[in-house]
N, C-alpha and C positions, 0 to 999 in steps of 0.2 A: 504493500500500500504506500509506504513511504517513497518508493521509487517512482510510482505514478504521480504522487503528489509533487515530487521534484520536477517531473516532466511538465505537469500542469503549471507549476509556478514559473518554470522556464519559458513556456509559451506565453504566459501572462506577462512576464518581464519583457519579452520580445515585442508584444503588442503595445505595451506602455512605451517602450523605447521608440517604436515607429511613430506613435502618436506625438511623443515629445519632439521627434525630428520634424514632423509636419508643423507643429506649433512654433518651433524655433528654427526655421529653415536656414537662416544665415549662420547662426552658431553651429548648427549641426553640419551645414555644408562645408564650413571652414575646417571642422574637425575631420570630416570624411575626406576632404581634399588632401589634408596633410598626410593621412594614412595611405590614401590612394597613390599619391606621388611617391612615397617611400617604397611601397610594394611594387609599383610600376617599375621604378629604377632597379630594384633588387632583381625582379623577374627578368627584366630586359638584359641586365648585365649577366645574370646566370645563363640566359639563353645564348648570349654572345660568347661567353666563356666556354660553354658546352660545345658550341659549334666550332670555335677556334681550336679547342683541344682535339676534337674529332678530326678536323681538317689537318692539323699538324701531325697527328698520329698516322693518318693515311699517307701523308707525304713522306714521312720518315720510313714507312713500311712499303712504299710503292716499288722500291727496288728489291723487296724481299725481306722477311723478318730476320734473316741471319746475315744480311749484308753489313759490312763495316767499312770504315774509311781509314786510309793512311795519308797523312799530310805532314807538312814540314813543321807546323806549330800546333800546340794544343789550344783549346779555347780557355782563355784566362780572363779574370776580372781584376787582377791586381794592377796597381798603377805602374806605368812604364815610362821611364825618363830616358830611354835609349842607352842606359848603362848596362853592363854585363850582369850586374847583380839583379836588376829588376826585369830585364828583358833577355833572359837566358836563351829563349827560343830563337832570338835573332841570329845567334851563331850556328844554328842548325843548318846543315847543307840542304840545298834544294833536292827534291826528288828528281830522278832522271829517267829517260826513256829506257836506258839499259836496266835499271832496277825493275821497271815494269815488266820488261821481257823476262827477266830472271824469276820474278814472282809467278809468272804464268806457268813456270815449270815446277812449282811446288805441288806435290801430289794431292793435297787436299783442297787446292784452289781451283774453282771452276772458271771464273772470269775475272779479268783485271781491266777495269774501265779507267781510262785516263780522262781527266777533265780539268778545265780551267776557264775562267771568265775573263773577258776583255771588253773595253769600251771602244766604240767606233761610230762613225757617222755612216749612214746608208743613203744612197741616192739612186733614183731611177728617173731619167729625164728631168722634169721640173719638180719632182716630188722628193723631199728629203726628210730623213729622220736624223736630227742633229746629234742625238745621243741614244744609241741602242745597245742592248746587251748582246754581245757575240760570245757564244759558248763554244769552246773547242773540246771535242770528245774523240775517242777512238772509235773505230768502225763497229765494235761490238756493243755500241750504245743500245740497240734494240734488244739484245739478249739480257741486258742488266736492267734497263728501265724502258720498256717498250713504249714508243710514242704512238699517239692516236693519229695515224696518217690519214689525211683527207685526199690528197692527190700525190702522184709521183712516187718517189722512193727515197731511201736514205743512201748515203754514199757507200761505196764498196771499200774493202780492205786495201785494194790496189790504189784507189783514188785517195784514200786516207794516207797511206805510207808515202805516196809520191807528192803529197801536198797539193793535189789538184784543186783548182779554184772552183769548188762547188759548195753550195749551201742548201740547207733545209730551213724554211722559215715558218713561223706560226701564222695562224689566220689573221691575227691583228696586224702583223707586219705586211702581210699580203694586201689587206684592205687599205692600209695607209700608203703603200708604195704603188700598188697596181690598180686599186679600185676594183672595177668589174672586169678588168682584163685578165686573161690567163697568164699566170706567173711562170709556169713551167717553160724552161728554155730561155727565159729572159735573163739579162745580166744586171746585177746590182753592183754599183760601185761602192766598195767599202774603204774607208780611210781611218787608220788608227788614230785615236785621240791621245796617244801617249806623247805626242810631240815629234815623233819621228816622221810622221806623214806617210808612212808606208801603207800600201793597200793596192787597190786595183779592181778590175771587174771580176765578179764571181757569178757563175751560172746557177740559177735556181733549179734544183732537181726534185724537190718535194715540198709539200705543205702539210703541216701537222696542226692539230688543235690542242691548245693548252687546257688542262683541267684547272678550273679556278680553285685557288686555295688562299688561305690567309697569308702564308709566308711568301708565295710567289705571285699571287694574283692571276687573273685570266685575261687582263686587258692590256698588258704590256707587250710591245713588240719584241720578239726574240728571234735571233738568227743562230743556227747551228752549223758549224763547219768542222772539219777534222782538226785535231789538236796540232798536227804537223803543219797544216796550212796556216793556222793561227800563229804558230811560231815563226814559220819561214816567210809567209806573205804579209802578215800584219805586224810582225816584230814583237809579238807577245813574249814577255819574260817568263820563263818556265819556273821561276822561284815560287810561284803560287800554285803550281800544278799539284793535284791530289790524285790518289788512286781510290777507286771504289772496288772493294774485293767481295766477290760473291763465291762462297764456298760451294763445293760439290754437294749435290743433294744428299749424298751418303755421309758427309762429314759434319761433325758438330762445330758450331761456331767457335767455341773456346779452343778446340784443337787447332783449327785453322788459324786463329789469332796467334797461338803459340808458334805455329810453323812459320807464319809470315814474319813475326817478330824475330825469330831465330835467323831467318834468311836475310832480313834487313840488317841485323846486327853483324852477321857474318860478312856481308858485302861491304860494310863500313868499317870493318876491323875493330869493333868495339869489344874490349875484354870484359870478362865477368866482373861485376861490381861497378862498371861505368854506366852512367845514366844514358838511356837511349836518346839519340839526337833526332828523333822523329816522334810523331804522335799517332796513336791508334784510337779511333773513336767509334764506339758502337752506338746504335740508335737509342739505347737506354741512356747513355751518357748525354747524347744530344737532347733528349727529352728532359733530362734533369736540368741541363743548362737553360732550356726554354722555360721550365717552371721557375727557376731562380730569377730569370729576367722579368717574366710577366706575372709571376705569382704575387709579388708585393704590389705591383701596379693594380692588379685586379682587387686585391685586399683593400687598398686605399679607396678604390671606387666604391666598393661595397660599404665601407665605413662612412664615406660621404653620403651615400644614398640613405643611410640609416638616420640622417638628420631629419628627413621627412617623417619618419616614424616617431621621432622624438617630438617634433612639432605637433603631430597628431595626438600624441600622448598628453602633451600639455593642454591641448584643446579638450581632450576627454575629461581631464580634471576640472577645467573651467566650466564646461557645460553640465557636468554631473553635480558640481557644487551648487550651481544655479538651480538645477533640478531639485536637489535636496532642500534648498531654501524655499523654493516655490511650493514644495509638497510637504512642508513640515506638519501642517494640520492633518493631511492624509496619513502620514506616518503615525501621528499620535492616535488617530482613530483605529488604524490597523493594530497597533500595539494594545490599545484598550480592548480590542476584540480578541486578543489572544495571540497575535503574531509575535514570534520570538525574534531575538536579535539575529539569529542565524537566517531566518526567513527574509528579514529586511535586507541583511547583507547580501544574500543570494540574489534577491530581486535587482538590487542596484548593480551588482557585478554583471548580471545577464544583460542589463541595459547598456553598460559600458562595452561589453563584448560585442553586442549587436551593432553599436556605432562603429567600432574598429573593423568588424567583419564586413560591414557594408563597404567601407573604404577599401578593404583588402580585395573584395570581389571585383570592385571597379578597377583597381590597380592591376589585378590579375588578368582581366580581359584586355586592358590596354597593353599590358606587357606582352600578352600572347599576340596581339595584333602587331605590335612593334617588332617582334621576332620574325613574323612573316615578311615585314618590310625589309629587315636586314637581310633575310635570306634571298629576297627577290632582287635587291639593288646592290648587294655587295658579294664578294667571293666567300663570305662567311656563311657556313651552313647552320645558321642559328636555329635552335630548337629548345623548347622549354622542357627541361628534365622533370619527371614526376616529383623528384625530391624538392625541386624549387617550389612547386605548387604546395606541397605539404609544409615546407618551411615558411612560405608566405602566410598561409592560413594559421599556422601555429604561432608565428610571430605576432600576427594581428590579435589573436586571442590572448597571448602573453601581455601585449601592450595594453589591452583592455583590462586585464586582471591587475597588472601592476599600477597603472595610472587610475584605474577605477576603484582601487582598494581604499584610498583615503576618503573619497566622498561616501563610499559604501559604509565604512566604519563610522563616519560621522552620523550617517542616517541611522545605523543600528544602535548607536549609543544615546540617541535622543530620549529624554525623559518624556513619557507619554503625557503627563499632566502639563509640563511646560509646552510640549508640542501642541496640545489641544488649545492652549491659550494664545498660540502664535497668530498674528494677524497678517 
């Protein structure tokens, strides 16, 4: 019986709260607005963070879950003043083509992809891209990270090794350089931005479509050529070249990492006890770095968005205090008829929770709509995780309880005789 009495009193409290909201639209509206804004921002940020994390995880795993990277330098966050003490990696020798060829002969290695980025301008007739990313890769690019080819083909091993002037461009570069024209077979004039001015005409042999992502985006023009052509034709310095290692399907990642480390140390004549002068990065390490960089940023954004909930909470105190004052005689009558302090306390808490829950529901709907907008207009695959919905509703209820407790306690402690005399 007591359970059903609680349900009845809760429904009665909700009804009274809705009537109070109608009677005091401005006060109630401001309170609801504060809570709604807080919940909206929390839900929107949660949706964006969820989408970004999903996108980043997909991009890291696009080359395969066991793939890892060998490069000249580690990812570090320490201050670097160009001295040997703070920038030890600067003394690391560059990776070489010979080392890549040697790693291909390691028995647990399936593929070794060479890659390096470079800046260049691209021009076709009167259309020009003043600054475009040109990526140099080896011919086994499709075996490690298959591109979504729309037209044409990728360059061959022979074209790669001979530094043939051929490129594969993404759909954005095609649209900006060629418009509606067929790009295949046309020549794009590339000029290095390094200051050397090296470059020349490169024939387009293929067009691929970028998958939109948070880290890379899907609207940036990109041009792919062989890493040998990047080095010989555009004058790219190979000191920033990196290797992408894909283990054999039958090999474990940790075993392949050990084999590659041993091979690299052997080629560089490093004795036991000496620190490796190269870095090996797994996708787990890269994701940890990502979390360090963006985790604090997202945390600050969530903290700032909580200000809205705080404003809503202050509004709950104000409107409930006014409600207690206006209904002092009613409280006195109810106490005179046998209502206990617990019943009065419960009623006013339900009213406070109703106010915050209304704001939370509005904020949740707006946040959901905002996540669809982010998904439609940006590369971020934003989606509202179920946990965010639960957290938003729980937070609104918690806000109602915490900030509604003071007015509810004041109402429950009123002396019935004094309350009945209140004018």
